[in-house]
C-alpha positions in Angstrom: 101.8 -170.3 80.4 98.5 -171.6 79.8 97.2 -174.8 78.7 97.0 -176.0 74.7 93.4 -176.5 73.6 91.4 -179.3 73.2 91.5 -179.6 69.7 95.7 -179.7 69.6 95.9 -181.4 72.6 93.1 -183.6 74.1 94.4 -183.2 77.5 94.1 -179.9 77.8 91.3 -180.0 79.6 93.0 -181.9 82.8 96.4 -180.0 82.5 94.0 -176.5 82.9 92.4 -177.8 85.7 92.5 -174.9 88.8 91.2 -174.7 92.3 89.5 -171.2 92.6 89.1 -170.0 96.1 85.5 -170.6 97.5 85.5 -167.1 98.0 86.3 -166.3 94.5 83.4 -168.4 93.4 79.7 -166.3 93.0 76.2 -167.4 91.3 75.3 -168.7 88.6 76.2 -172.2 89.6 75.2 -175.5 88.7 71.4 -175.9 88.7 69.5 -179.5 89.7 69.8 -180.8 86.2 73.0 -179.8 85.6 74.5 -180.7 89.1 72.8 -184.6 88.7 75.0 -184.6 84.5 77.9 -183.4 86.4 77.5 -186.3 88.7 76.6 -188.7 86.1 80.4 -188.0 85.0 81.8 -188.1 88.8 80.5 -191.3 89.6 82.6 -192.9 86.5 85.2 -193.8 89.2 87.5 -197.1 89.6 84.9 -199.2 92.4 86.2 -202.0 93.3 83.1 -204.6 93.9 80.8 -202.1 92.7 80.4 -201.1 96.1 79.6 -197.2 95.3 80.9 -195.9 98.6 79.9 -192.3 98.3 76.8 -190.0 98.1 76.2 -186.2 98.2 74.3 -183.4 100.1 74.1 -180.2 98.1 73.3 -177.1 100.0 72.1 -173.9 98.2 70.4 -171.1 99.0 69.4 -170.4 102.6 70.4 -173.5 103.4 74.6 -172.4 103.5 73.4 -169.7 106.0 71.7 -171.9 108.3 74.8 -174.3 107.9 77.9 -172.1 108.7 75.5 -170.4 111.8 75.5 -174.2 113.4 79.3 -174.8 112.3 79.7 -171.8 114.1 78.1 -173.2 117.6 80.0 -175.8 117.3 82.7 -174.5 117.3 82.3 -171.8 120.2 81.2 -175.8 121.9 84.5 -177.4 120.8 86.7 -174.6 121.6 85.1 -171.5 123.9 87.9 -169.6 123.2 87.9 -169.5 119.4 88.0 -165.9 118.5 84.7 -164.1 116.9 86.9 -163.6 113.5 87.1 -167.7 113.4 83.4 -167.6 114.1 83.0 -165.4 111.7 84.4 -167.2 108.9 82.8 -170.4 109.7 80.1 -168.7 109.1 81.0 -166.7 105.7 82.9 -169.3 104.0 79.6 -170.9 102.9 77.9 -167.9 101.5 80.2 -166.9 98.4 79.9 -170.4 95.9 76.2 -170.8 95.3 76.6 -174.6 95.1 77.8 -176.8 98.4 78.3 -180.6 97.7 78.7 -182.4 100.6 81.0 -185.6 99.3 80.5 -188.6 101.5 82.4 -191.5 102.1 80.4 -195.1 103.2 82.6 -197.3 104.8 80.9 -199.2 107.3 82.1 -203.2 107.4 83.2 -204.8 104.2 84.4 -208.5 104.3 85.7 -207.8 100.4 87.3 -204.5 99.6 89.6 -202.6 102.0 88.2 -199.6 103.4 91.6 -197.7 102.0 90.0 -198.3 98.8 86.4 -197.3 99.3 87.9 -193.8 100.6 90.0 -193.5 97.1 86.9 -194.7 95.5 85.4 -191.9 96.8 88.0 -189.3 96.7 88.3 -189.8 93.2 84.3 -188.4 92.5 85.5 -185.5 94.2 88.2 -184.5 92.1 86.3 -185.9 88.8 83.2 -183.5 90.2 86.0 -180.4 89.9 86.8 -181.7 86.3 83.2 -181.9 85.8 81.9 -178.7 86.5 85.2 -177.1 84.6 84.6 -178.5 81.3 80.8 -177.1 81.2 82.1 -173.2 82.4 81.9 -173.5 86.0 85.1 -173.5 88.8 85.6 -174.9 92.4 87.5 -176.0 95.3 87.3 -178.8 97.2 87.7 -178.2 101.1 87.8 -179.7 104.1 88.9 -178.0 107.5 87.6 -179.1 111.0 83.7 -179.3 109.9 84.9 -182.2 108.1 85.7 -184.3 111.1 83.3 -183.6 113.8 81.2 -186.2 114.7 78.3 -183.2 115.7 78.7 -181.7 112.2 78.2 -185.1 110.2 74.9 -186.4 112.5 73.8 -182.8 111.8 74.2 -183.4 108.0 71.8 -186.9 108.7 75.3 -188.7 107.8 75.3 -192.6 109.8 77.9 -194.1 111.9 79.8 -195.8 109.1 79.8 -192.4 106.9 82.1 -189.3 106.7 82.8 -186.2 105.5 85.7 -186.1 102.9 84.5 -182.8 101.0 83.1 -179.6 101.0 82.7 -179.1 97.0 82.2 -175.5 96.5 80.8 -174.7 93.2 80.1 -171.5 91.1 81.1 -168.8 88.4 84.4 -166.9 89.2 85.5 -163.5 90.0 89.0 -163.1 88.4 91.1 -165.4 86.6 92.9 -167.9 89.1 97.1 -167.3 87.8 98.5 -171.0 87.1 100.9 -172.4 90.5 104.1 -174.3 90.0 103.2 -177.7 89.5 105.9 -181.7 90.0 107.6 -182.4 87.1 106.4 -185.7 87.2 109.6 -187.0 86.1 110.5 -186.5 89.4 108.2 -188.6 90.6 108.4 -191.2 88.5 111.2 -194.1 89.5 111.6 -197.5 87.2 111.3 -200.7 89.8 114.3 -202.9 88.8 114.7 -206.8 90.6 
């Protein structure tokens, strides 16, 4: 069932959120000005202590292809027995969406704000970016995979030792209408604590 329209239901935009597989994304994607506007909305997340524990890197145009080639080389170093098909996937996964935003969490020492809180703040910006993109007509998905956890990949991207990739946000225009999937019933997830 499609979500109700936003005129009659102010939560329709949230209820209609869907991830579109990266392979199903194509140009156009947000241009630089539009991406900055989307990020202006995405950074409006809870941020205890105003630490701003996040930043972003974009992969566009030829950089996507170069990044895929570097990942394939890195994957072969990490696993010399990796199959050619997997290496091809490492190369090609970056070529569909015209814009990929690498979301980075900054998690250095902090005497007041626990790392977990700062990580959650950074993660909230990823979801908010997907919401903002969908609100203006784009679609996307938030992916990780082995590359998000590899420190050599982090170095390739120019990350500091206290920074971590928390997602590759693929943004573009969908090639297909993605069907709704079954969602959990909040009534099954909610309990009231009683002393």
